[in-house]
C-alpha positions as CSV (number, residue, x, y, z in Angstrom):
1,X,0.1,0.0,-0.1
2,X,1.5,3.0,-1.0
3,X,2.1,6.2,1.7
4,X,0.2,8.6,-0.7
5,X,-3.0,6.4,0.0
6,X,-3.0,6.5,3.7
7,X,-2.0,10.4,3.5
8,X,-5.7,10.3,2.3
9,X,-7.2,8.3,5.1
10,X,-4.9,7.3,7.8
11,X,-7.7,5.5,9.5
12,X,-7.5,2.8,6.5
13,X,-7.1,-0.9,6.7
14,X,-7.4,-3.8,4.1
15,X,-8.0,-7.3,5.1
16,X,-6.8,-9.5,2.3
17,X,-7.6,-13.2,2.4
18,X,-6.5,-15.8,0.0
19,X,-8.7,-18.8,-0.4
20,X,-7.3,-22.1,-2.2
21,X,-9.1,-25.3,-2.8
22,X,-12.4,-23.9,-4.1
23,X,-14.6,-26.4,-5.7
24,X,-16.5,-24.9,-8.9
25,X,-20.5,-25.4,-8.5
26,X,-20.1,-26.1,-4.6
27,X,-22.3,-23.9,-2.1
28,X,-25.1,-22.7,-4.0
29,X,-27.8,-23.4,-1.2
30,X,-25.8,-21.9,1.5
31,X,-25.0,-18.9,-0.5
32,X,-28.6,-18.2,-1.2
33,X,-29.5,-18.3,2.3
34,X,-27.0,-15.8,3.2
35,X,-28.1,-13.4,0.4
36,X,-31.5,-13.6,1.9
37,X,-30.2,-13.2,5.4
38,X,-28.5,-9.5,3.6
39,X,-31.2,-8.6,1.9
40,X,-33.4,-8.9,5.6
41,X,-30.7,-7.2,7.2
42,X,-30.5,-4.2,4.7
43,X,-34.2,-3.7,5.0
44,X,-33.8,-3.4,8.8
45,X,-30.9,-1.1,8.6
46,X,-33.0,1.4,6.3
47,X,-36.1,1.4,8.2
48,X,-35.2,4.6,10.0
49,X,-32.2,6.1,7.7
50,X,-31.2,6.7,4.2
51,X,-28.3,4.6,3.0
52,X,-25.9,7.4,2.8
53,X,-26.4,8.2,6.7
54,X,-25.2,4.6,7.4
55,X,-21.7,5.2,9.3
56,X,-19.3,3.2,7.1
57,X,-21.1,4.4,3.9
58,X,-20.8,8.0,4.9
59,X,-17.1,7.5,5.7
60,X,-16.2,5.7,2.1
61,X,-18.3,9.0,0.6
62,X,-15.7,11.2,2.4
63,X,-12.9,9.3,1.1
64,X,-14.2,9.5,-2.4
65,X,-14.2,13.3,-2.1
66,X,-10.7,13.2,-0.8
67,X,-9.5,11.9,-4.3
68,X,-11.8,13.8,-6.3
69,X,-14.3,11.2,-6.8
70,X,-18.4,12.4,-6.7
71,X,-19.9,10.0,-4.4
72,X,-23.5,10.2,-5.7
73,X,-22.3,9.6,-9.3
74,X,-19.6,6.8,-8.7
75,X,-20.9,4.9,-5.2
76,X,-18.7,2.9,-3.1
77,X,-19.5,-1.0,-3.6
78,X,-21.0,-1.1,-0.1
79,X,-23.3,1.5,-1.2
80,X,-24.1,0.3,-4.2
81,X,-25.0,-3.1,-2.4
82,X,-26.9,-2.0,0.4
83,X,-29.2,0.2,-1.8
84,X,-30.2,-2.7,-3.9
85,X,-30.5,-5.5,-1.2
86,X,-34.3,-4.5,-0.1
87,X,-34.9,-5.3,-3.6
88,X,-33.0,-8.1,-4.2
89,X,-29.3,-8.8,-4.6
90,X,-27.5,-10.1,-7.8
91,X,-27.2,-13.9,-8.0
92,X,-23.7,-14.3,-9.7
93,X,-21.9,-17.4,-9.0
94,X,-21.4,-18.6,-5.3
95,X,-18.1,-17.2,-4.7
96,X,-19.6,-13.7,-5.7
97,X,-22.6,-14.3,-4.0
98,X,-21.0,-15.2,-0.6
99,X,-18.8,-12.0,-0.6
100,X,-21.6,-9.7,-1.6
101,X,-23.5,-10.9,1.4
102,X,-20.9,-10.6,3.7
103,X,-20.5,-7.0,2.5
104,X,-24.0,-6.1,3.4
105,X,-24.3,-8.2,6.7
106,X,-21.3,-6.7,8.1
107,X,-21.5,-2.9,6.2
108,X,-17.8,-3.1,4.8
109,X,-16.8,-2.9,1.0
110,X,-15.6,-6.4,-0.1
111,X,-13.9,-7.2,-3.3
112,X,-13.5,-10.7,-4.9
113,X,-10.6,-11.7,-7.5
114,X,-9.6,-14.6,-9.3
115,X,-6.0,-15.1,-8.1
116,X,-4.8,-17.1,-10.8
117,X,-5.5,-14.0,-13.0
118,X,-3.2,-11.8,-11.4
119,X,0.1,-10.8,-12.6
120,X,2.3,-10.1,-9.6
121,X,1.3,-9.0,-6.4
122,X,-1.7,-6.8,-5.6
123,X,-1.1,-3.2,-4.5
124,X,-3.1,-0.2,-3.5
125,X,-2.1,3.1,-5.2
126,X,-2.7,6.6,-6.6
127,X,-2.8,6.4,-10.5
128,X,-0.8,8.1,-12.9
129,X,-3.7,8.0,-15.5
130,X,-1.7,5.5,-17.8
131,X,-2.7,2.4,-16.2
132,X,-5.0,0.0,-18.2
133,X,-8.4,-1.2,-16.8
134,X,-10.2,-3.8,-18.7
135,X,-13.7,-3.2,-18.3
136,X,-17.4,-4.0,-20.3
137,X,-19.5,-1.0,-21.5
138,X,-22.9,-1.8,-23.0
139,X,-22.0,-5.2,-23.4
140,X,-18.8,-4.5,-25.3
141,X,-15.1,-5.1,-24.0
142,X,-13.3,-1.7,-23.5
143,X,-10.3,-0.5,-22.5
144,X,-10.2,2.6,-19.9
145,X,-7.6,4.4,-18.0
146,X,-8.2,5.7,-14.2
147,X,-7.8,9.5,-13.6
148,X,-4.8,11.0,-12.2
149,X,-4.7,10.7,-8.5
150,X,-7.3,8.0,-8.4
151,X,-7.0,5.4,-5.6
152,X,-6.7,2.1,-7.5
153,X,-6.1,-1.7,-6.9
154,X,-3.6,-3.0,-9.6
155,X,-1.0,-5.9,-10.3
156,X,1.6,-5.7,-12.9
157,X,-0.5,-5.8,-15.6
158,X,-3.1,-2.9,-14.9
159,X,-5.7,-1.9,-12.7
160,X,-8.1,-4.6,-11.1
161,X,-10.1,-2.4,-9.4
162,X,-11.0,1.5,-9.8
163,X,-11.9,4.1,-7.2
164,X,-10.7,2.3,-4.4
165,X,-13.6,-0.3,-4.3
166,X,-16.2,1.2,-6.8
167,X,-15.4,-1.0,-10.0
168,X,-13.7,-4.3,-10.7
169,X,-11.9,-5.3,-13.8
170,X,-12.9,-8.2,-16.4
171,X,-9.4,-9.6,-16.1
172,X,-9.4,-11.1,-12.7
173,X,-13.1,-11.0,-12.0
174,X,-14.5,-14.3,-10.1
175,X,-15.8,-17.0,-12.7
176,X,-18.0,-20.1,-12.0
177,X,-14.4,-22.0,-12.4
178,X,-12.4,-20.1,-10.1
179,X,-10.4,-22.5,-7.6
180,X,-8.3,-19.8,-6.2
181,X,-9.4,-16.5,-5.0
182,X,-8.2,-13.2,-3.3
183,X,-10.7,-11.1,-1.2
184,X,-10.2,-7.6,0.0
185,X,-12.3,-6.2,2.9
186,X,-11.8,-2.1,3.1
187,X,-12.4,-0.2,6.5
188,X,-12.2,3.0,7.8
189,X,-12.8,4.5,11.5
190,X,-16.4,3.3,11.3
191,X,-15.2,-0.3,11.5
192,X,-13.3,-1.4,14.4
193,X,-10.5,-4.2,14.1
194,X,-12.8,-6.6,16.3
195,X,-15.2,-5.8,13.6
196,X,-12.7,-6.6,10.8
197,X,-11.9,-10.1,12.5
198,X,-15.5,-10.6,12.6
199,X,-15.5,-10.2,8.9
200,X,-12.8,-12.6,8.3
201,X,-13.9,-15.4,10.4
202,X,-17.5,-15.2,8.8
203,X,-16.0,-14.9,5.2
204,X,-13.7,-17.9,6.0
205,X,-16.2,-20.0,7.3
206,X,-18.6,-19.6,4.6
207,X,-15.6,-20.2,2.2
208,X,-14.8,-23.2,3.7
209,X,-18.2,-24.6,2.5
210,X,-17.4,-24.4,-0.9
211,X,-14.9,-27.5,-1.0
212,X,-13.5,-30.0,1.4
213,X,-9.7,-29.0,1.1
214,X,-10.5,-25.1,1.2
215,X,-7.7,-23.1,2.8
216,X,-7.7,-19.7,3.9
217,X,-4.8,-17.3,4.8
218,X,-5.5,-13.5,5.9
219,X,-3.5,-10.5,6.4
220,X,-4.4,-7.2,7.6
221,X,-2.5,-4.2,6.8
222,X,-2.8,-0.5,7.0
223,X,-3.0,1.8,10.1
224,X,-2.6,-1.1,12.6
225,X,0.1,-3.5,13.2
226,X,0.2,-6.1,10.8
227,X,-1.3,-9.4,11.9
228,X,-0.9,-12.6,10.0
229,X,-2.7,-16.1,10.4
230,X,-1.2,-17.2,7.1
231,X,0.7,-16.0,4.3
232,X,-0.9,-14.2,1.3
233,X,1.1,-15.3,-1.6
234,X,3.2,-12.8,-3.8
């Protein structure tokens, strides 16, 4: 993680989880039940306040403004999912469904990537504007570039997620046949370290339902002293 990202939000932490041994097609029933819990939770959360007033959503709106993004136009992934949840979260594949549900239930942005599609290690930087981002627009594959100063996750081949946690790229997206995955959980001060540990436990437990030999390693980076319960591959 680059120092200029932490300069924007010194309270930022990232929880990285790597899951290996995933079996494609496993866990559909469990993922569906988790999605339904998340949808019900969102309805309860939004009974007495709009989504933009939820604590972590509001913090991420501030973070977006800090690097020049307009949060009402490009919503962080947590806000986008929480807004959608009362009318139904998307059903994509068990891996994606699980992390989307965990995001809403724990009120943290969560991203999922196919680890085998990575080129080098993931890193969080402020873009210089030349990086490649392979996306889809109106059903067509397009190559985009982030804005100068935008916070992006990237690897050696280009951007994997734009605007911190707004939009993930096509190249490293989770697929129905993914067997090794990287999950990134983003947190600001509205989420405590104890809350993050609870996210790690919940996500790990559900991932282990996606195959008999699933192994999960996690690492917490950012403002706090790094805590390892395994090693994230480079």
